[in-house]
VEXGUFI-369772 format. One record per residue (C-alpha): residue number from 1; z, y, x; residue in three letters. Coordinates in Angstrom, 3 decimals. Layout:
# VEXGUFI-369772
+-----+----------+----------+----------+---------+
: num :       up :    north :     east : residuo :
+-----+----------+----------+----------+---------+
: NUM :        Z :        Y :        X :     ALA :
...
+-----+----------+----------+----------+---------+
END
This chain:
# VEXGUFI-369772
+-----+----------+----------+----------+---------+
: num :       up :    north :     east : residuo :
+-----+----------+----------+----------+---------+
:   1 :   84.122 : -122.380 :  233.616 :     MET :
:   2 :   81.438 : -120.156 :  235.176 :     ALA :
:   3 :   81.203 : -118.284 :  231.888 :     ALA :
:   4 :   84.785 : -117.106 :  232.443 :     ASP :
:   5 :   83.574 : -114.970 :  235.370 :     PHE :
:   6 :   80.524 : -113.518 :  233.631 :     ALA :
:   7 :   82.140 : -110.231 :  232.653 :     GLY :
:   8 :   84.041 : -109.553 :  235.894 :     ILE :
:   9 :   82.826 : -106.851 :  238.237 :     ALA :
:  10 :   81.813 : -107.896 :  241.773 :     ALA :
:  11 :   84.749 : -106.125 :  243.438 :     HIS :
:  12 :   87.206 : -108.027 :  241.177 :     ASP :
:  13 :   85.706 : -111.398 :  242.146 :     LEU :
:  14 :   86.641 : -110.919 :  245.781 :     SER :
:  15 :   90.325 : -111.063 :  244.812 :     LEU :
:  16 :   90.055 : -114.475 :  243.120 :     ILE :
:  17 :   90.582 : -117.567 :  245.295 :     ALA :
:  18 :   88.685 : -120.720 :  244.310 :     LEU :
:  19 :   89.633 : -124.364 :  244.847 :     ARG :
:  20 :   87.026 : -127.155 :  244.964 :     ILE :
:  21 :   88.418 : -130.376 :  243.454 :     ASP :
:  22 :   85.757 : -132.766 :  244.738 :     SER :
:  23 :   82.413 : -132.794 :  246.468 :     THR :
:  24 :   79.489 : -135.163 :  246.351 :     LYS :
:  25 :   77.344 : -136.093 :  249.344 :     SER :
:  26 :   73.869 : -134.613 :  249.250 :     THR :
:  27 :   72.444 : -136.821 :  252.018 :     ASN :
:  28 :   72.050 : -139.977 :  249.957 :     ALA :
:  29 :   68.973 : -140.306 :  247.779 :     VAL :
:  30 :   69.111 : -142.825 :  244.979 :     ASN :
:  31 :   66.804 : -143.811 :  242.167 :     GLY :
:  32 :   69.160 : -142.922 :  239.320 :     ARG :
:  33 :   68.453 : -139.955 :  237.120 :     SER :
:  34 :   71.083 : -137.364 :  236.301 :     ASN :
:  35 :   69.402 : -136.402 :  233.025 :     ALA :
:  36 :   72.008 : -137.983 :  230.733 :     GLY :
:  37 :   75.097 : -136.798 :  232.589 :     ARG :
:  38 :   77.133 : -133.830 :  231.539 :     THR :
:  39 :   79.187 : -133.441 :  234.705 :     GLY :
:  40 :   80.211 : -135.218 :  237.894 :     ASN :
:  41 :   83.881 : -134.314 :  238.007 :     GLY :
:  42 :   83.596 : -131.399 :  240.443 :     ALA :
:  43 :   84.941 : -128.125 :  239.129 :     ALA :
:  44 :   85.806 : -124.690 :  240.439 :     PHE :
:  45 :   89.088 : -123.238 :  239.261 :     GLN :
:  46 :   90.861 : -120.039 :  240.207 :     PRO :
:  47 :   94.095 : -120.616 :  242.098 :     ILE :
:  48 :   97.106 : -119.049 :  240.515 :     GLY :
:  49 :   96.737 : -120.100 :  236.892 :     GLY :
:  50 :   95.835 : -116.694 :  235.528 :     GLU :
:  51 :   92.521 : -116.456 :  233.763 :     THR :
:  52 :   90.530 : -113.289 :  234.230 :     PRO :
:  53 :   90.351 : -110.906 :  231.303 :     ALA :
:  54 :   87.040 : -110.776 :  229.515 :     ARG :
:  55 :   85.074 : -107.592 :  229.634 :     VAL :
:  56 :   83.410 : -106.231 :  226.518 :     ALA :
:  57 :   79.733 : -107.165 :  226.191 :     GLY :
:  58 :   77.081 : -104.816 :  227.449 :     THR :
:  59 :   74.445 : -103.203 :  225.309 :     ALA :
:  60 :   71.195 : -105.154 :  225.071 :     PRO :
:  61 :   68.514 : -104.104 :  227.528 :     MET :
:  62 :   65.683 : -102.052 :  226.074 :     THR :
:  63 :   62.320 : -101.104 :  227.472 :     ALA :
:  64 :   62.059 :  -97.547 :  228.763 :     PRO :
:  65 :   60.775 :  -95.066 :  226.235 :     ALA :
:  66 :   58.143 :  -93.897 :  228.716 :     GLU :
:  67 :   56.538 :  -97.346 :  228.939 :     LEU :
:  68 :   53.899 :  -96.545 :  226.331 :     SER :
:  69 :   53.002 :  -93.310 :  228.091 :     SER :
:  70 :   52.727 :  -95.143 :  231.430 :     LEU :
:  71 :   50.402 :  -97.693 :  229.880 :     LEU :
:  72 :   48.325 :  -94.909 :  228.356 :     ALA :
:  73 :   47.996 :  -93.248 :  231.765 :     LEU :
:  74 :   46.732 :  -96.472 :  233.279 :     GLN :
:  75 :   43.954 :  -96.573 :  230.705 :     GLY :
:  76 :   42.669 :  -93.081 :  231.553 :     VAL :
:  77 :   39.719 :  -93.137 :  233.938 :     GLU :
:  78 :   39.952 :  -90.884 :  236.962 :     ASP :
:  79 :   37.157 :  -88.257 :  236.752 :     PRO :
:  80 :   36.525 :  -88.579 :  240.485 :     LEU :
:  81 :   35.951 :  -92.311 :  240.074 :     GLN :
:  82 :   33.410 :  -91.617 :  237.310 :     GLY :
:  83 :   31.521 :  -89.161 :  239.515 :     ARG :
:  84 :   31.635 :  -91.601 :  242.390 :     LYS :
:  85 :   30.183 :  -94.379 :  240.220 :     LYS :
:  86 :   27.363 :  -92.117 :  239.055 :     ARG :
:  87 :   26.640 :  -91.042 :  242.645 :     ALA :
:  88 :   26.497 :  -94.674 :  243.751 :     VAL :
:  89 :   24.147 :  -95.495 :  240.851 :     ALA :
:  90 :   21.855 :  -92.553 :  241.767 :     ARG :
:  91 :   21.882 :  -93.604 :  245.414 :     GLY :
:  92 :   21.010 :  -97.180 :  244.484 :     THR :
:  93 :   18.120 :  -95.989 :  242.296 :     ASP :
:  94 :   16.865 :  -93.773 :  245.117 :     LEU :
:  95 :   17.005 :  -96.620 :  247.647 :     LEU :
:  96 :   15.218 :  -98.978 :  245.251 :     ASP :
:  97 :   12.476 :  -96.409 :  244.726 :     SER :
:  98 :   12.159 :  -95.914 :  248.495 :     LEU :
:  99 :   11.816 :  -99.682 :  248.961 :     ASP :
: 100 :    9.028 :  -99.741 :  246.371 :     ASP :
: 101 :    7.202 :  -96.882 :  248.121 :     VAL :
: 102 :    7.621 :  -98.645 :  251.474 :     LYS :
: 103 :    6.128 : -101.841 :  250.032 :     ALA :
: 104 :    3.226 :  -99.811 :  248.606 :     ASP :
: 105 :    2.640 :  -98.132 :  251.979 :     LEU :
: 106 :    2.551 : -101.508 :  253.742 :     LEU :
: 107 :   -0.061 : -102.766 :  251.281 :     VAL :
: 108 :   -2.027 :  -99.534 :  251.584 :     GLY :
: 109 :   -1.912 :  -98.481 :  247.922 :     ARG :
: 110 :    0.793 :  -95.998 :  246.985 :     VAL :
: 111 :    1.290 :  -95.436 :  243.276 :     SER :
: 112 :    1.197 :  -91.787 :  242.260 :     GLU :
: 113 :    3.611 :  -92.513 :  239.406 :     ASP :
: 114 :    6.069 :  -94.102 :  241.798 :     ARG :
: 115 :    5.954 :  -91.030 :  244.036 :     LEU :
: 116 :    6.552 :  -88.754 :  241.035 :     SER :
: 117 :    9.515 :  -90.884 :  240.027 :     GLN :
: 118 :   10.881 :  -90.612 :  243.574 :     LEU :
: 119 :   10.536 :  -86.804 :  243.469 :     MET :
: 120 :   12.571 :  -86.640 :  240.251 :     SER :
: 121 :   15.244 :  -88.908 :  241.760 :     LEU :
: 122 :   15.359 :  -86.647 :  244.813 :     LEU :
: 123 :   15.914 :  -83.559 :  242.672 :     SER :
: 124 :   18.804 :  -85.307 :  240.873 :     GLU :
: 125 :   20.292 :  -86.399 :  244.194 :     ALA :
: 126 :   20.033 :  -82.884 :  245.598 :     ARG :
: 127 :   22.054 :  -81.453 :  242.677 :     GLU :
: 128 :   25.031 :  -83.640 :  243.566 :     GLN :
: 129 :   24.464 :  -84.081 :  247.300 :     SER :
: 130 :   26.958 :  -83.768 :  250.099 :     MET :
: 131 :   26.336 :  -81.455 :  253.065 :     PRO :
: 132 :   25.552 :  -84.267 :  255.531 :     GLY :
: 133 :   23.129 :  -85.853 :  253.108 :     LEU :
: 134 :   20.903 :  -82.791 :  252.662 :     ASP :
: 135 :   19.004 :  -83.287 :  255.937 :     ALA :
: 136 :   18.160 :  -86.873 :  255.025 :     LEU :
: 137 :   17.021 :  -85.848 :  251.541 :     LEU :
: 138 :   14.831 :  -83.119 :  253.105 :     ASP :
: 139 :   13.090 :  -85.721 :  255.297 :     ASP :
: 140 :   12.495 :  -88.048 :  252.346 :     ILE :
: 141 :   11.206 :  -85.203 :  250.187 :     GLU :
: 142 :    8.794 :  -84.107 :  252.938 :     LEU :
: 143 :    7.370 :  -87.630 :  253.187 :     ARG :
: 144 :    6.938 :  -87.847 :  249.397 :     VAL :
: 145 :    5.204 :  -84.440 :  249.329 :     ARG :
: 146 :    2.799 :  -85.595 :  252.058 :     VAL :
: 147 :    1.946 :  -88.728 :  250.092 :     GLU :
: 148 :    1.483 :  -86.749 :  246.865 :     LEU :
: 149 :   -0.734 :  -84.260 :  248.724 :     ALA :
: 150 :   -3.050 :  -87.158 :  249.555 :     LYS :
: 151 :   -3.597 :  -87.500 :  245.797 :     PHE :
: 152 :   -4.259 :  -83.787 :  245.472 :     GLY :
: 153 :   -0.899 :  -83.110 :  243.837 :     ARG :
: 154 :    1.267 :  -80.384 :  245.265 :     TYR :
: 155 :    4.621 :  -80.334 :  243.464 :     PRO :
: 156 :    6.498 :  -77.048 :  243.482 :     ALA :
+-----+----------+----------+----------+---------+
END
């Protein structure tokens, strides 16, 4: 019976009056299963005897044509994200190298190779640095130059 109303527009449904033949209590809980039943006798029927006219079927739904282009756009990496990832990787390398130099300073033996590596990391960081970061990089570079000067090396 519900299938009879499937093709009716919402504004047409408001004009149809419905009559409920019977109701069943929902308060009682019993152990019987309703799996084998096909109906319980309750039905909804329009009052007035006229059956609504069926509406022609609608066209099947299709996916939007732009779906493939949207999926392709999701797969493209944002160039700013790539630069940000590289900057984070350079910063992590620089901090790791600084930790190694700090450990060497605490022991009293600073590796000249480690200081040279730190100088090269500093030059890479300076190429891509932000304005607020330059002062910090200057301080680190000064400390590395002092330590290299103790070995008799004076980088340009």
